[in-house]
N, C-alpha and C positions, 0 to 999 in steps of 0.2 A: 856509262857508269853514272848512277844517280846517288849523290852523296847524302842527301837529306840536309837537315839544319845542323848547325854547329860549325866550328872552325876546322874544316876538313883539309886533309892532304890527299890529292888525287894524282895517281901515277897511271897514265893510260898504257904506257909501254908500247910495244911494237904494234903496228897496224893503224888504220885510220879510225881513231876512236872518237866517240861523242861523249862529252863530259858535262854533267849537270851539277853545278855547285850549290844551287839553291841558296838558303840563308847562311849567314856567317861569313867570317873572313877566311876564305879558302886559299889553299896553295896548290898550284898545278905544276908538276915536275915533268919536264920534257928533255929528252936526250937525243943526240944524233941517232938517226935511224928509226925514230919512233913513228914515222909516217906523218900524215896530215891529219891532225886532230882538230876537232871543233868544240869550242867551249860555249856553254849556255850558262850565264851567271849574271843576274841583275841586282844582286844585293851584296852589301859588304865591301870591305877594302881588300881586294884580292891580289895575289902575287903569282906571277908565272916565273918559276925557277928554271933557268936554262942550264943545261949540264956542261960538262967539260968540252972545250974546243969551240965554244960559241961566244962571240962578242957582239956588241951592238953593231959593229961594222959588217957583220955577217948577215944582218937582217935587211930584208926588203919589204916595204909596206905597200899594199894596194887595196883598192876598194872594190868589193864585189857586191853590187846593189847596196844593201845596208850593213854588210859585213866588212870587218877589217881582216885582211889576209896577211899573215906574217910568214914570209918564205925564208927558210934558212939556207944560206950558202947557194942561193940561186936555183935550188932544186925544187921544182914545182910540186913534187909529191912529199916534200919535207917541210913541216912548219905547223902553224896554228892559225885557225880561223876563230875570231871572236864574233859570235853571232850578234846581229843587231847593234853593233858598236855605234853606228851612226843614227840609231833610232832614239836611244835613251842615254842620258848622262850617267845613269847608274851603271850602265854597261861599260862605261869608260874608266871606272875606278879600278884600273889594273896597273900593276907595277911590274916591269921586267927586271929580274935580278940575274946577275951573271956570277960565274964561279969565282971571279977575281974580286967580288964584293961590291962592284959597281952596280948601279941600277938606273932604270929609265921609267919615269912615270908617264903612263899613257893618258892620264886624266888631264885634258886641256892641252896636250902636247900638239905642237905644229908639226905634223908629219909630212914627209915627202912621199907622195903616193905615186907609184909607177904603174904603167899599164903592162899587164902580162901579154905575152904574144897570143894573138888570135889565130889558131890553127884552122886550116881547111883540109880535111881528110876525105879522100875519095876512094871508095872501095870498087871492086870489079863485080862481075856477075857470079863469082864463086862465093863460097861461104867465108865471110870475113869476120875478124874480130878487130874492132876499131875503138881506140881509147884516146880521148881528148886530153888536153893538158889543163893547166890551171886558169887559162884565159877563157874568153868567150869564143868558143870554137864552133866551126861548122863542119858537120860530118855528113857526107853523102855516101850511103852504104852501097848503092847499086843493088841489083837483084841478088838472090841467094839467101841462104839462111844465116843471117848476120847477128853477131853480138856487138852491141853498141854501148859504150860507156862515155858519157860526156865529160865526167869528172867535174872539177871545180869550174866556176864561171857559168855565165848564162849562155848555154849552148843551143845551137840549132841542129836538130838531128833529123835527117831525111832518110827514111827507110825505103826499101824497094818493094817489088811485087811479091816477094816471098815472105816466109814467116820470120819476122825479126824479133829480137829480144833486146830490151833497153834496160840497162842497169843504172840504178840511182842510189847514192848513199847520202847520209846526212851531210849537209854542208856543200852539196853539189850545185847549189845555185838555182836559178830559174831557167829551166830548159823548155824548148819548144820542140815537139815531135810532129813531123808530117810524114804519114805513111799511107800510100795510096791503095795498098792491097795486102792480102795475106792474113794469116791468123797470128796476130802479134801480141806481145806480152811485155809489161813493165815488171821488173824484179827489183824490189826494195831491199836495201842492205840492212845490216844489224841496227837495232835501235828504232826502227820504223815499224809500227804495227798498224793493223787496219783502223784502229781507233785514232791513230795519229794523222790520218789523211782525211781532209774534207774536200768535197767536190763542188766546183762552181762553174756555172755557165757564163762565158764571156763572149758575146756575139755568137758565132757558130762553133766556138772552141769550148772544149771541156778542160778546166784547169783543176789539177790536183795540188792541194796546198798541204805541206808537211808541217805538222805541229803548229799550225796557225801562223806560220812565218811565210809572208808573201815572197821573201827572198829565197825560199826553198820550195820550189814548185815545178810542176810539169804541165805544160799546156799542150793539149792534143788538138792539132789543127783540123778544122772542118768536121769535127766529131758529130755535130748535130745537123750538118747540111749535106753530108755525103757518107752513107754507111760504109763505103769502101775505106774511108780514112779512119775508121774507128780502131782503137786498140781494144782487142777482145777481152783481155783479162789483166789483173794485177795480182802479183804474187809477193808474199811477205816472207821474212826470214824464218818465221815460225812454221812455214809450210802452208798457211792458208792461202787460198786463191779466191779472188772476187771477180765474177763475170761483170763487166761493165758495158758490154756491147749489146747484149740481149737480155738484160735484167734491169730492173729499176735502179735509179741512182738516188743517193741522198745528196741533194744540191744545197750548198750553204752559200748564199750570196753575200755580197759586200754590203756595207751600210749605205751605198748610193741608191739612187732610184733606178732599179734594173727593169728591163723589159725583155723577157726571154720565155722560151718554151722548153719543156722537159721531154721525156721520151714517151713512148706508147706503153711502157711497162709500169710497174708499181714504184713510183718515185716518192721520195720524201724531199720536200723543198722548203728551205728556210730563206725567207726574203730578207730577214734582219731589218736594218734601218732603211729609210728612204721610202718613197712612194713607188712601190714595185708593181709591175704587171707580170703575173705569173700564169702561163698557160701550161698546165700540167700534162695535157694530152690524155690519151686513153690510159687505162690501167687503174688499179686501186691506189690512188695517190693520197699522200698526206701533204697538205699545204699549210705552212706557217708563215704568214705574211710578215710577222714581227712589227716593230714600230713603224709608223708612217701610215698613210692612207693607201692601201694596196688594192689592186684589182686581181682577183683570184678566179681563174677559170679551170675547173676540175676536169672537164671533158667527160667522156663515158667512163663507167667504172664506179666502184664503191669508194667514194672519196671521203677524206677526213680533213676538215678545216679546223686548225687549232688557233685559239685566240686567248691572249693573256691580258691582264690589266695593263693599260698604257699602250696597247698596240694600235691605237688610232681608229680610224673609221674605214673599214674595208668594204669592197664590193665583190660579191660572189656571184658567178655565173656557172651553172652546172648543167649537165646533160643527164643521160640515163644512169641508173644505178641506185643503190641504197646508200645515200650520203648522210653525213652527220657533221655537226659542229661540236667541237670539244672545248669547253671553257676551262681555263686554268684555275689555280688556287685563288680563293677569295671571291669567287663569283658563284652565286646561287640563283635559283629560279626567281627568287624574290627581287633580285637586282636587275631583272630584265624588263624592258618595256617594249611592246610590239606595236608597230605602226604599219598599217597597210597603205601603200601609195600605188594606186592603180593595180597592176598585177605583181608589184614588188612587195617584199616584206622587209621592213626596217626594224632592226633590233638595237635598242639604246641601252647602254650599260650604266647603272647608277645614275640614271636621268641626265647623263652628260651627252649632249648631242654630238660631241666630237669623238665619242668612244662607242664603238659597236660595229654594225655591219648592215649592208643592204643586200638582200638576196633577190637577184633579178628574176622576174617571171616565176616567183614561187607559186603563184596562183594561176599559172597558165601552162597547160599541158603537163608533161611528166618531168620537165627539167627543174627539179626542185630538191630541196634538202628535206630529208625525212625525219631527222631526229637531232636533238641536242643532248649532250652528256656533260655532267658536271664533275668536278674533282672529288666530290664526296660519294660518287658512285650512282647518284640519282640521274634520271633522264627524263626528257620531255619530248613527246611526239609533235612533229610539225605537220604531219599529214594524217588523214583518216581520223582526225580529232578536231574538236573545237579549239578556237584561239581566243586569247584575251588581247584585244587591240586597245591601245591608249593613244589616241591621235594627237595632233598638234593643236595649237590655238588659232590656226588659220581656217579657211573655209575648205574642209576636207570632203572628198568623196570616197566613201569606204564601202567595200564589199566584204561580207563575211563568208564563211564556208557553209557547207550543208550539214555541219555538225553543230554542237552546242557552243556558240560563241558568246563572249562578253566584249562589248564594244563601247569604249568611252570616246565620245566625240570631242570632249574638252571644249575649249573656246572656239568661236567662229560659227558661221552658218553652215553646218555640216549636212551632207547627204549620206545616210547610212542604210545600206541594203544588207541585212543580216543573212539573207538566204534561209534555206530550210534549217531545221533543228530547233531545239529549245533555247532560244537566244535571250541574252540580256542586253538591252540597248540603253545607254546613258548618254543622251545628247549633249549634256553640259550646257554652259552658257551659249547664247546665240539662238537664232531661230532655225531649228534643225528639221530636216526631212527624215523620218525614221520609218523604214519598211522592214517588218519582222519576218515576212514570208511564212511558209507553213511551219507548224510546230507550236509548242506552248511557250510563247514569248513573254518577257517581262520588260516593261518600259519604266525606267526610273527617272523621277523628276524632283528637283529640289528648288527651294526658293531662289529666285534670281536666274533661273535657267532659260528665261525668254519664252517665246511662243513657238512650240514645236508642232509639226504635223505628222500624224501616225497613219500609215497604211498597213493593214495586216491581211493575212490570208487565213487558212484553216488553223485550228488549234484552240486551246483554252488559254487565253491571253489575259494579262492584267497590267495595270498601271500601279506602281508603288510610289507613293509620295513620301518625301523625306520629312525630317523633324520640322515642327512649326506649322504643319498643314493638317487641318482636320476637315471632316465632312462639311462643317459649317462655313468653311472658307471657300467652298466650291460653288460656282454658278454654272448651270448647264444651259446651253443655247442650242436648239436644233436649227440647222441650216440645210434645207433639202434633206439629203440622206446622211449628212455629216453631223457629228456631235462636237460642239465647241465647249470646252471647259475653261472657265475664267477663274483665276486664283485671286482671292482678296479684292475682287471687283476691279482688277487692273487688266485692261484689254491687252496689254503687252506681255502678260504673264499667263501661261496656260498651255492648253493642248487642243488641237483640232484632230478628231478621229475621222478620217475619211471613210465614207460608206459604212458608218456604224449601223445604219438602219437599212442596209441593202444586203441581202444574202447573208452568208455566214462569215464574211470578212470583217469581224468586229472584235472589240475588246469586251471580255466577259465580266471583269471585276476590277475594283479599285481597292488597294490596301493602304493603310495609314501607319505612321510610325508607332502609334500607340497600340497597334495590334488589331484595331477594328477594321472592318471591310464593308464594301458597298457593292451590290451587284449592278451591272449595267445591262444585263440581259435577263430575261425571264423575271423581270421586276419592273414596277412603275418608275417613272422618272419625274423629277421636278425641273421643268424648263423655265428659265427666266430670260425672256427674249430682249431684243433691242428696242430702241425708240422708233425704228423705221417700220414700214409696212412689210409684213412677212407672211409666208405660208408655213405653218408649223404642223407637222404630223406627230401624234403621240404614238404610244405603243398599245398593245392589247392588254396591258396591265393597268394598275391604278396610278395614273399620272396626275401631276399638278403642273399646269401650264399658265405662265404669266405672259400675256402678249405685250404688256407695257404700251408704249406709244405706237402710233401708226394705225392704219386700217388693216388689221391682221385677219388672216383666215386660220383658224385653229381647228384641225381635225384630230380630236383626241383619241380616236380609235375605241376599241372595246375596253372594258374595265370600268371601275368606279372612279371616274376622273373628276378633277376639279379644274375648271376653266376660268381664268381671270383675264378678260380681254384687255383691260386697262383702257387708257384714253384712246380715242379714235373710234371709228365706226367698224366694229369687228364682226366677223362671221364665225360663229362658234358651233362646231359639229361634235356633239358628245358621243355619238355612236351608242353601242350597246352598253348596258351597265347602269349603276346608280350614280348619275352624274350631278355635280354641283357647279352652278354658275354664280360667280361672285361679281357683284356690280356695286360700284361706288359713285358718289356724286362726281359729275364731270367725265364719266366714262364714255360718253358719246352714244350713238344710236347703234346698238348691237342687234344681230340677227342670230337666233338660236335654231338649229336643226337637230331634232332628237330622233332616236330610233326605238329605243326600248329601255325599260328600267324605271325605277321610282326616283325621279329626278327633282331637283329643287333649285330655286334661285335664292341666293343669300344677298340681301341688301346691306350695304355698309352704314356707318354712322351718318345720321342726319336724314335718313330716309325711313319714313313710317308708312304704314298701310294707307293712311289718309292722304299721303303725297302721290298716290298712284291713281292713274286713270287708265281704263281698259277700253280698247276698241277692236272691232272685228272687221277684217277685210277678206272676204271669201273664206278660205279655211285658215287664215292667219290671225293670230291674236297679238295685238300690240299693247305693251304696258308703257305708259308715258309717265315720267317722273317729274313731279312739280309742274305739270302742265307745259313742259318744255319739250317740243318735238325733237330737239337735238339731243335729248337725254331720254333714251327709251330702249326697250327690249322688244323685239318682234320674234314671236315663236312661230316658225313656219309650220304649216299643215297641222296646227293645234287641233282644228275641228275636223280634220280629215280622218285621222286614225288615233285611237287612244295611245298607241305606241309612240306617237310623235309629240305627246304632251309632256309638259313639265308639271309635276304633280303638286309641288308646294312652294310657297314663298316664306322665307324666314327673314326676320328683322333683327337689327342690332340689340334691341331691347329684349330679345328672346321670344317674342311673339311669333306665331306661325299662322299662316293662312293656307288652307287646303284648296289649291287651285282646281284640282280635278274633281272634287266632291262638294264644291260650293258654287252657288250662283255668283254671277259677275255683274258688276255695273259697267255697262258698255257705253262709251261716249263716242258716237260716230262722227263722221265729217259732215260737211254741208252739201255734199253731192247726192245724187240719186243712188241709193244703196239698197242692197238686199242683205239683211242682217239676220243671222240665226243665233238664238241663245242656246242654253244648255237645258238639261232635264232638271236643273235645280232652280232656285229662286233668283232669277236674273232681274236686273234693272237696266233697261236699254233706252239710251237717248239717241233718237234719230237725227236731231238737229235739222238743218236745212235740207231741202231737196225732197223729192217725192220718193220716200223710202218704203221698202217692204220689210217689216220686222216680224220674224218668226221666232217667238221667244221660247218655243218648246214647252215641255211640261214644267211643272213647278209653279209656285205662286209668284208670278212675274209682274214687274212693273214696266209698262211700255210708254215711253214719252216720244211720240212721233216728231214733235217739233214743227217748225214751219214747213209748208208744203203739204201736198195731198198724199197722206201716207196710208199704207195698208198694214194693219196691225193684227197679227195672228197670235193670240195668247196661248193657244194650246190648252191642254188639261191643266187644272189647278185653279186656285183663287187668284185671278189676275186683276191688276189695276191698270187702267188706262188714264193717262194724265193729258188734259187738253188745256191750253192757255190761249188767251186772246191773240189772234194773228197766226194761229196754227193751221189754217186752211181747212179743207174738208177731208177728214180721215174716215177710213173704212175699217170697222172692227169685224174680225172673223173669230168666233169663239168655239171652243170644243168641250166645254163643261166646266163645272166649278162655280163657286159663288163669286161673281165678278162685279167690278164696279168701275164707273167712270168718275174721275176726280177732276173737277173744274178749278182753274186757277183764279187768281185775284181778278175782281171786276165782273165776275159772272155769278148770278144767283138764279133762282127758279124763274123769276120774272123775265129773264133774258131768253128763256128757252121756248121754242115752239117745236111741235112734233108732227111729222108727216109719215104716213105709211106708204111705202112704195113696194108693191107686191108683198113679199114676206119680210121686207126690210123695214126697219124703223130709222127715220132720219131725224136727227135733233139739230135744229138750226139755232144760231145765236143771233138774237135781235132780228129775226126774220131774214137773215142774209143766207141765201142758198149756198154760198161758197165758204161759209164759216160754220163748222159744226162736225157732227159725227153721224155716220150712217152705219147702223148695226145690221150686219148681214144675217138674214134668217131669224130676226128677233121674234117674228110671228110664226116661225116654223118649228123646227125641232127645239125641245126645251134645252138641250145641251148647247145650243147656239145663243142662248139668251145672256144678256148682261143684266144683273139683278138690281144694282143700286147706282144712284147718282149721288155724288158727294161734292159739297161746295166749300169754298175757302173759309166761310164762317163757321164751319163744322156741321152745318145742317145736312141732312140726307133726304133722299127721296126714293121710295120704292118704285122702281121703273115700271112695275106691273100696273100701277095707277095710270101712268102715261099710256100704257097699252090700252087700258079700258077707255080713257078719254078718246083716244084715236078711234077705238071701236065705236064709241057713241057717236062721234062726229060722222063716221062713215054711214050711220043710219039715216041721216038727213036726206030728204029727196031733193034732187036737183031739177030745175026746169030744163026742158029740152029745146030751148030757143035756138034758132039757127044762128043767131048772132052772139049770144052770151050764155055762159053757164053760171047761174046764180042760185044761192040758197033762197027758199021761199020764206019771206019775212026773216031775213038772216039775223039782224041785230037783236031783235027780241028773242028769237029762238035760241041763238047761241048763248046769249046772256043768261037766259033761264036755265038752259042745260048746264052751263058752267057753274052757276051758283049752287044748283042742287048737287052737282058732282063734287064740287070743291068742299062743300060742307061735310060730305061723307067720306072724303078722301084725304083730309089734312093738307090740301093745297093751300097756297098763299092766296093773295088777293087776285092774282091772275096767273094763268099758266100758258095761255095761247091767245 
């Protein structure tokens, strides 16, 4: 009888009744012959009204676990059991009233408790009916088909090898059944339904607890350790039968830290409080660890793991099957944080490290959880889909899936291998190693994220910079095949892209927070290198490369490149394209190698054309700045092939000198050199040494300098400059109106002329090793030099000298054996000279 709330009067009448008083001040009426009733009432000031023929002296009190048993007139099947009397003081608020008007208050009363007799009943091998008493009895049924009733008290019931039936009623205490064989059944009496029974594993025993009262229970011995000891079924008063031997169980554990295994069927297991270890076994099981840090092993089968707010941090190990985690109310996908630790998946709830779960080997083999379900009906796949990992602030090593992952490294020096798929990698603070794998990957970097290293494979990949970073904040450095990106010129902030310039394992693009973007492939780059000596390779697009300090080698590749070697003696290879070489004061001695294109050298502030001197060495052209050999540019193979030339020189004042279509003033060294000019108007200084100067076509000026030089003017109106101390030079001409210009200290009177074969030799002050010999002056007209010019501005038509030499050659010489003399030489030469000079505008003397 369940009375509900209110001040109720409850009369059980005959039979062993179960009476629920609930709220209110209730009155229970009991008369002789009413059987053994059980009262459940934990609220109110209650009265037990005893009928006619019963006095306080007729009552015997005893304790049955937590229950108070009142036996009337010593008959164990007559009386009242007050459930959980010894558990709660509210259950003790009971007053016994008698028919004579007297009463006895049980609340706080000092009761004299007696022990009821403990019976031992032994059956035989026939079919027996054995009924225990009110005490803690032991019943041994023997074989046969037995009906066993333990009755009140905590009884031990030992069945036999045949099919036994165990009867249990409300208030019958905590019994233990041990039954080694047969198809056995527990039959519950009135007032006990399937919903009133919870199942718990204790050691190898299965315990059935009635209405949540540990004092009303049945423990089945060896249920989990020996299948022969199992009770096969439970039957209820309403006729329902539950198979418990070959079907899954709903196990509800205590609040302690339990360690147990379930069956191989479809079990439902509640761990409740404590740090439980639950091995569900095979079958499609449901595991609810409850509060505490539980270890949950689902085994094979389609298992369900339920988790609610406050359940602690659980560890899940699963095997085959389609398994899922079901989150309770108040938990959504947004509340979850996923962390990968080796092959395990860690799920953090509401960012509380003490709330969540770890799934062991989620990323190894097929022993994994496939899905998450939420209370609102939404779900999230954990397999065959990408994950969002948000790691710790330690140095994590994280692997993604082969799907589209998002991985946050957070703090620490992390190693992230995203795997295949279109992944997003956010290393966070610390110096991280980020590997995107195949797929279109995104690498996110924010101010303060440290220095990361990116290694990528196939795909269209990009770096996305956060707020406060623009293209102007980036500095690109090429290191072998790697690209180093420095942020705000801070060497500790940025990204190294491994093998950016090798194969297709590269990052294609950079995006900025303002929506702008920059291509890293199929576009030129601006490299700003370090102060050390480096070898830098550009792209085949339009690059700008700053070598900065050190003796660098810059290979710009094809494209219209700009090369700035910076300080140090740099080697600059422009490759194909219209290349620009920028040179500033103090930039050292650079070497340029060109291949093709209309190229130029741009000189910085403080360098004018007048500051440059040019020299040729073989096929190489060297431009020296301000006469300092340590500040120069050497253009390799400038004279070997037009493709190797730099065509123009530009200056800071805007002026331009066309190097490829203009003559040059070449200043050579003091050694013995062979120098060739251009087809334009060159000025060539041989300086010291016995030089050979081939000036080429054009109106050239050849200054052999000291030493015995050979000067080939080529076609054009050439000028040969000779100064005192210059040795004996040989001129070879090829046409044009040419002249010899004598320097200071030389006038017509210092010259003497001698014909040697077809050559004309002009000696200075009669010294045979000082002067000029003009090859073929008396031969082909193209070989002639036409004019002599002196420092005072006077000139001489060299043809007059030719005539003088011709006249002198007409004198007859004696054929004396000892001497060769002119006949009457002084008079004859003087007369000849005076007559010739008067008609030829010579000075006072010429020979």
